[in-house]
VODRENSE-400293 format. One record per atom (N, C-alpha, C, O): x, z, y; atom name; residue in three letters. Coordinates in Angstrom, 3 decimals. Example, Ala and Ser with C-alpha at 12.3 -4.5 7.8 and 13.67 -1.06 7.14 Angstrom:
<atoms>
+----------+----------+----------+------+------+
!       xx !       zz !       yy ! atom ! type !
+----------+----------+----------+------+------+
!   13.190 !    7.800 !   -5.690 !    N !  ALA !
!   12.300 !    7.800 !   -4.500 !   CA !  ALA !
!   13.200 !    7.800 !   -3.300 !    C !  ALA !
!   14.236 !    8.465 !   -3.319 !    O !  ALA !
!   12.850 !    7.080 !   -2.250 !    N !  SER !
!   13.670 !    7.140 !   -1.060 !   CA !  SER !
!   12.900 !    7.870 !    0.030 !    C !  SER !
!   13.409 !    8.039 !    1.138 !    O !  SER !
+----------+----------+----------+------+------+
</atoms>
This chain:
<atoms>
+----------+----------+----------+------+------+
!       xx !       zz !       yy ! atom ! type !
+----------+----------+----------+------+------+
!  112.288 !   23.501 !  201.035 !    N !  MET !
!  111.947 !   22.601 !  202.129 !   CA !  MET !
!  112.949 !   22.771 !  203.271 !    C !  MET !
!  113.278 !   23.891 !  203.661 !    O !  MET !
!  113.420 !   21.660 !  203.794 !    N !  LYS !
!  114.416 !   21.708 !  204.863 !   CA !  LYS !
!  113.762 !   22.049 !  206.191 !    C !  LYS !
!  112.626 !   21.669 !  206.475 !    O !  LYS !
!  114.506 !   22.763 !  206.972 !    N !  SER !
!  114.028 !   23.127 !  208.296 !   CA !  SER !
!  114.294 !   21.982 !  209.270 !    C !  SER !
!  115.305 !   21.288 !  209.155 !    O !  SER !
!  113.405 !   21.787 !  210.212 !    N !  ILE !
!  113.594 !   20.755 !  211.226 !   CA !  ILE !
!  114.812 !   21.070 !  212.071 !    C !  ILE !
!  115.499 !   20.158 !  212.533 !    O !  ILE !
!  115.092 !   22.363 !  212.281 !    N !  TRP !
!  116.251 !   22.757 !  213.075 !   CA !  TRP !
!  117.552 !   22.404 !  212.360 !    C !  TRP !
!  118.516 !   21.985 !  213.001 !    O !  TRP !
!  117.588 !   22.568 !  211.043 !    N !  GLN !
!  118.781 !   22.186 !  210.283 !   CA !  GLN !
!  119.027 !   20.689 !  210.409 !    C !  GLN !
!  120.171 !   20.258 !  210.553 !    O !  GLN !
!  117.970 !   19.899 !  210.358 !    N !  GLN !
!  118.113 !   18.446 !  210.476 !   CA !  GLN !
!  118.615 !   18.057 !  211.868 !    C !  GLN !
!  119.470 !   17.181 !  211.997 !    O !  GLN !
!  118.094 !   18.698 !  212.895 !    N !  ILE !
!  118.547 !   18.409 !  214.262 !   CA !  ILE !
!  120.018 !   18.768 !  214.415 !    C !  ILE !
!  120.778 !   18.010 !  215.017 !    O !  ILE !
!  120.428 !   19.908 !  213.883 !    N !  LEU !
!  121.831 !   20.301 !  213.970 !   CA !  LEU !
!  122.723 !   19.319 !  213.231 !    C !  LEU !
!  123.840 !   19.047 !  213.672 !    O !  LEU !
!  122.246 !   18.779 !  212.110 !    N !  ARG !
!  123.024 !   17.773 !  211.386 !   CA !  ARG !
!  123.151 !   16.496 !  212.208 !    C !  ARG !
!  124.214 !   15.875 !  212.231 !    O !  ARG !
!  122.067 !   16.101 !  212.885 !    N !  TYR !
!  122.113 !   14.899 !  213.717 !   CA !  TYR !
!  123.130 !   15.050 !  214.838 !    C !  TYR !
!  123.804 !   14.087 !  215.202 !    O !  TYR !
!  123.242 !   16.250 !  215.381 !    N !  LEU !
!  124.141 !   16.487 !  216.505 !   CA !  LEU !
!  125.530 !   16.917 !  216.048 !    C !  LEU !
!  126.330 !   17.376 !  216.864 !    O !  LEU !
!  125.826 !   16.780 !  214.781 !    N !  TYR !
!  127.129 !   17.127 !  214.191 !   CA !  TYR !
!  127.451 !   18.610 !  214.284 !    C !  TYR !
!  128.622 !   18.982 !  214.208 !    O !  TYR !
!  126.448 !   19.471 !  214.447 !    N !  ILE !
!  126.699 !   20.903 !  214.525 !   CA !  ILE !
!  126.568 !   21.525 !  213.132 !    C !  ILE !
!  127.356 !   22.394 !  212.759 !    O !  ILE !
!  125.582 !   21.082 !  212.377 !    N !  GLY !
!  125.377 !   21.610 !  211.036 !   CA !  GLY !
!  126.173 !   20.829 !  210.012 !    C !  GLY !
!  126.622 !   19.715 !  210.280 !    O !  GLY !
!  126.348 !   21.420 !  208.833 !    N !  LYS !
!  127.099 !   20.725 !  207.781 !   CA !  LYS !
!  126.254 !   19.638 !  207.143 !    C !  LYS !
!  125.028 !   19.737 !  207.100 !    O !  LYS !
!  126.916 !   18.598 !  206.646 !    N !  LYS !
!  126.213 !   17.473 !  206.054 !   CA !  LYS !
!  125.630 !   17.849 !  204.694 !    C !  LYS !
!  126.177 !   18.682 !  203.972 !    O !  LYS !
!  124.526 !   17.225 !  204.372 !    N !  ASP !
!  123.883 !   17.417 !  203.077 !   CA !  ASP !
!  124.532 !   16.458 !  202.079 !    C !  ASP !
!  124.435 !   15.242 !  202.248 !    O !  ASP !
!  125.194 !   16.983 !  201.040 !    N !  PRO !
!  125.872 !   16.082 !  200.097 !   CA !  PRO !
!  124.906 !   15.231 !  199.276 !    C !  PRO !
!  125.303 !   14.186 !  198.759 !    O !  PRO !
!  123.662 !   15.647 !  199.144 !    N !  SER !
!  122.698 !   14.880 !  198.359 !   CA !  SER !
!  121.927 !   13.859 !  199.197 !    C !  SER !
!  121.057 !   13.158 !  198.680 !    O !  SER !
!  122.245 !   13.777 !  200.481 !    N !  ALA !
!  121.557 !   12.822 !  201.356 !   CA !  ALA !
!  121.989 !   11.404 !  201.004 !    C !  ALA !
!  123.145 !   11.179 !  200.643 !    O !  ALA !
!  121.070 !   10.448 !  201.107 !    N !  PRO !
!  121.432 !    9.058 !  200.788 !   CA !  PRO !
!  122.428 !    8.504 !  201.796 !    C !  PRO !
!  122.371 !    8.815 !  202.986 !    O !  PRO !
!  123.332 !    7.686 !  201.301 !    N !  GLN !
!  124.343 !    7.060 !  202.156 !   CA !  GLN !
!  124.040 !    5.572 !  202.249 !    C !  GLN !
!  123.497 !    4.986 !  201.313 !    O !  GLN !
!  124.378 !    4.976 !  203.344 !    N !  GLY !
!  124.158 !    3.545 !  203.511 !   CA !  GLY !
!  124.209 !    3.167 !  204.966 !    C !  GLY !
!  124.149 !    4.009 !  205.861 !    O !  GLY !
!  124.322 !    1.866 !  205.174 !    N !  ARG !
!  124.448 !    1.357 !  206.538 !   CA !  ARG !
!  123.183 !    1.623 !  207.348 !    C !  ARG !
!  123.261 !    2.068 !  208.494 !    O !  ARG !
!  122.028 !    1.356 !  206.766 !    N !  TYR !
!  120.778 !    1.507 !  207.509 !   CA !  TYR !
!  120.423 !    2.970 !  207.730 !    C !  TYR !
!  119.846 !    3.326 !  208.758 !    O !  TYR !
!  120.765 !    3.812 !  206.771 !    N !  VAL !
!  120.514 !    5.247 !  206.941 !   CA !  VAL !
!  121.372 !    5.794 !  208.075 !    C !  VAL !
!  120.898 !    6.580 !  208.895 !    O !  VAL !
!  122.650 !    5.373 !  208.120 !    N !  SER !
!  123.514 !    5.869 !  209.186 !   CA !  SER !
!  123.072 !    5.327 !  210.548 !    C !  SER !
!  123.186 !    6.025 !  211.555 !    O !  SER !
!  122.570 !    4.091 !  210.587 !    N !  MET !
!  122.048 !    3.552 !  211.849 !   CA !  MET !
!  120.808 !    4.323 !  212.287 !    C !  MET !
!  120.628 !    4.589 !  213.476 !    O !  MET !
!  119.957 !    4.682 !  211.334 !    N !  MET !
!  118.761 !    5.461 !  211.657 !   CA !  MET !
!  119.155 !    6.831 !  212.213 !    C !  MET !
!  118.572 !    7.302 !  213.190 !    O !  MET !
!  120.148 !    7.466 !  211.583 !    N !  HIS !
!  120.599 !    8.762 !  212.078 !   CA !  HIS !
!  121.193 !    8.631 !  213.478 !    C !  HIS !
!  121.004 !    9.513 !  214.315 !    O !  HIS !
!  121.898 !    7.553 !  213.735 !    N !  GLY !
!  122.451 !    7.329 !  215.068 !   CA !  GLY !
!  121.365 !    7.179 !  216.117 !    C !  GLY !
!  121.478 !    7.726 !  217.214 !    O !  GLY !
!  120.313 !    6.439 !  215.787 !    N !  MET !
!  119.198 !    6.277 !  216.733 !   CA !  MET !
!  118.473 !    7.607 !  216.952 !    C !  MET !
!  118.076 !    7.927 !  218.073 !    O !  MET !
!  118.304 !    8.376 !  215.881 !    N !  ASN !
!  117.675 !    9.690 !  216.022 !   CA !  ASN !
!  118.525 !   10.604 !  216.897 !    C !  ASN !
!  118.000 !   11.354 !  217.720 !    O !  ASN !
!  119.838 !   10.536 !  216.713 !    N !  ARG !
!  120.759 !   11.351 !  217.506 !   CA !  ARG !
!  120.630 !   10.995 !  218.989 !    C !  ARG !
!  120.578 !   11.881 !  219.842 !    O !  ARG !
!  120.578 !    9.711 !  219.289 !    N !  ILE !
!  120.450 !    9.269 !  220.680 !   CA !  ILE !
!  119.125 !    9.745 !  221.275 !    C !  ILE !
!  119.091 !   10.215 !  222.413 !    O !  ILE !
!  118.043 !    9.628 !  220.519 !    N !  SER !
!  116.739 !   10.032 !  221.056 !   CA !  SER !
!  116.671 !   11.538 !  221.278 !    C !  SER !
!  116.048 !   11.982 !  222.243 !    O !  SER !
!  117.291 !   12.333 !  220.414 !    N !  ILE !
!  117.306 !   13.789 !  220.610 !   CA !  ILE !
!  118.099 !   14.139 !  221.855 !    C !  ILE !
!  117.677 !   14.994 !  222.634 !    O !  ILE !
!  119.245 !   13.490 !  222.056 !    N !  ILE !
!  120.078 !   13.770 !  223.225 !   CA !  ILE !
!  119.349 !   13.389 !  224.509 !    C !  ILE !
!  119.377 !   14.143 !  225.482 !    O !  ILE !
!  118.694 !   12.224 !  224.522 !    N !  VAL !
!  117.942 !   11.798 !  225.709 !   CA !  VAL !
!  116.786 !   12.759 !  225.985 !    C !  VAL !
!  116.515 !   13.087 !  227.141 !    O !  VAL !
!  116.106 !   13.210 !  224.934 !    N !  PHE !
!  115.016 !   14.168 !  225.100 !   CA !  PHE !
!  115.528 !   15.469 !  225.699 !    C !  PHE !
!  114.906 !   16.017 !  226.610 !    O !  PHE !
!  116.662 !   15.976 !  225.196 !    N !  LEU !
!  117.205 !   17.227 !  225.726 !   CA !  LEU !
!  117.634 !   17.073 !  227.177 !    C !  LEU !
!  117.438 !   17.988 !  227.978 !    O !  LEU !
!  118.214 !   15.939 !  227.526 !    N !  ILE !
!  118.601 !   15.702 !  228.921 !   CA !  ILE !
!  117.365 !   15.679 !  229.818 !    C !  ILE !
!  117.368 !   16.272 !  230.896 !    O !  ILE !
!  116.307 !   14.993 !  229.374 !    N !  ALA !
!  115.069 !   14.935 !  230.163 !   CA !  ALA !
!  114.446 !   16.324 !  230.303 !    C !  ALA !
!  113.920 !   16.668 !  231.362 !    O !  ALA !
!  114.505 !   17.113 !  229.244 !    N !  LEU !
!  113.956 !   18.474 !  229.290 !   CA !  LEU !
!  114.729 !   19.328 !  230.284 !    C !  LEU !
!  114.132 !   20.098 !  231.036 !    O !  LEU !
!  116.042 !   19.200 !  230.293 !    N !  ILE !
!  116.867 !   19.961 !  231.239 !   CA !  ILE !
!  116.562 !   19.540 !  232.669 !    C !  ILE !
!  116.452 !   20.386 !  233.556 !    O !  ILE !
!  116.423 !   18.230 !  232.898 !    N !  ILE !
!  116.108 !   17.741 !  234.248 !   CA !  ILE !
!  114.754 !   18.270 !  234.709 !    C !  ILE !
!  114.606 !   18.687 !  235.857 !    O !  ILE !
!  113.767 !   18.254 !  233.816 !    N !  MET !
!  112.437 !   18.763 !  234.189 !   CA !  MET !
!  112.478 !   20.249 !  234.509 !    C !  MET !
!  111.831 !   20.699 !  235.454 !    O !  MET !
!  113.239 !   21.017 !  233.726 !    N !  LEU !
!  113.336 !   22.459 !  233.992 !   CA !  LEU !
!  114.059 !   22.736 !  235.304 !    C !  LEU !
!  113.670 !   23.636 !  236.049 !    O !  LEU !
!  115.105 !   21.972 !  235.591 !    N !  VAL !
!  115.819 !   22.146 !  236.865 !   CA !  VAL !
!  114.892 !   21.830 !  238.025 !    C !  VAL !
!  114.865 !   22.569 !  239.009 !    O !  VAL !
!  114.133 !   20.746 !  237.928 !    N !  LYS !
!  113.200 !   20.397 !  239.002 !   CA !  LYS !
!  112.110 !   21.449 !  239.158 !    C !  LYS !
!  111.681 !   21.739 !  240.275 !    O !  LYS !
!  111.663 !   22.017 !  238.050 !    N !  LEU !
!  110.615 !   23.036 !  238.103 !   CA !  LEU !
!  111.104 !   24.279 !  238.823 !    C !  LEU !
!  110.376 !   24.851 !  239.634 !    O !  LEU !
!  112.335 !   24.706 !  238.536 !    N !  PHE !
!  112.838 !   25.947 !  239.092 !   CA !  PHE !
!  113.466 !   25.789 !  240.478 !    C !  PHE !
!  113.693 !   26.781 !  241.169 !    O !  PHE !
!  113.746 !   24.552 !  240.887 !    N !  THR !
!  114.341 !   24.375 !  242.218 !   CA !  THR !
!  113.357 !   23.786 !  243.218 !    C !  THR !
!  113.746 !   23.386 !  244.315 !    O !  THR !
!  112.090 !   23.733 !  242.845 !    N !  ARG !
!  111.071 !   23.193 !  243.747 !   CA !  ARG !
!  110.801 !   24.171 !  244.879 !    C !  ARG !
!  110.647 !   25.372 !  244.656 !    O !  ARG !
!  110.746 !   23.646 !  246.085 !    N !  HIS !
!  110.460 !   24.490 !  247.262 !   CA !  HIS !
!  109.000 !   24.339 !  247.632 !    C !  HIS !
!  108.474 !   23.227 !  247.683 !    O !  HIS !
!  108.356 !   25.444 !  247.887 !    N !  HIS !
!  106.934 !   25.422 !  248.240 !   CA !  HIS !
!  106.756 !   25.362 !  249.728 !    C !  HIS !
!  105.626 !   25.336 !  250.215 !    O !  HIS !
+----------+----------+----------+------+------+
</atoms>
C-alpha cells in the first residue's frame, strides 16, 4: 500500500515517479490540480501559523 506522504512528494516533484502509474492527458491534469491544491493548502497553513505566533495580546 502506498503512503500518502509518498504521493504528496510525487505531486511536488520531490519523490521519484511511479513507472506503473497510468499516463494520459486527464491523469496529468488531475495531478496538476492536486499539486496546486497542496501548495495552496501549505501556504494557508504557513500563514495561519505565522498569525498564531505573532499575535499580540
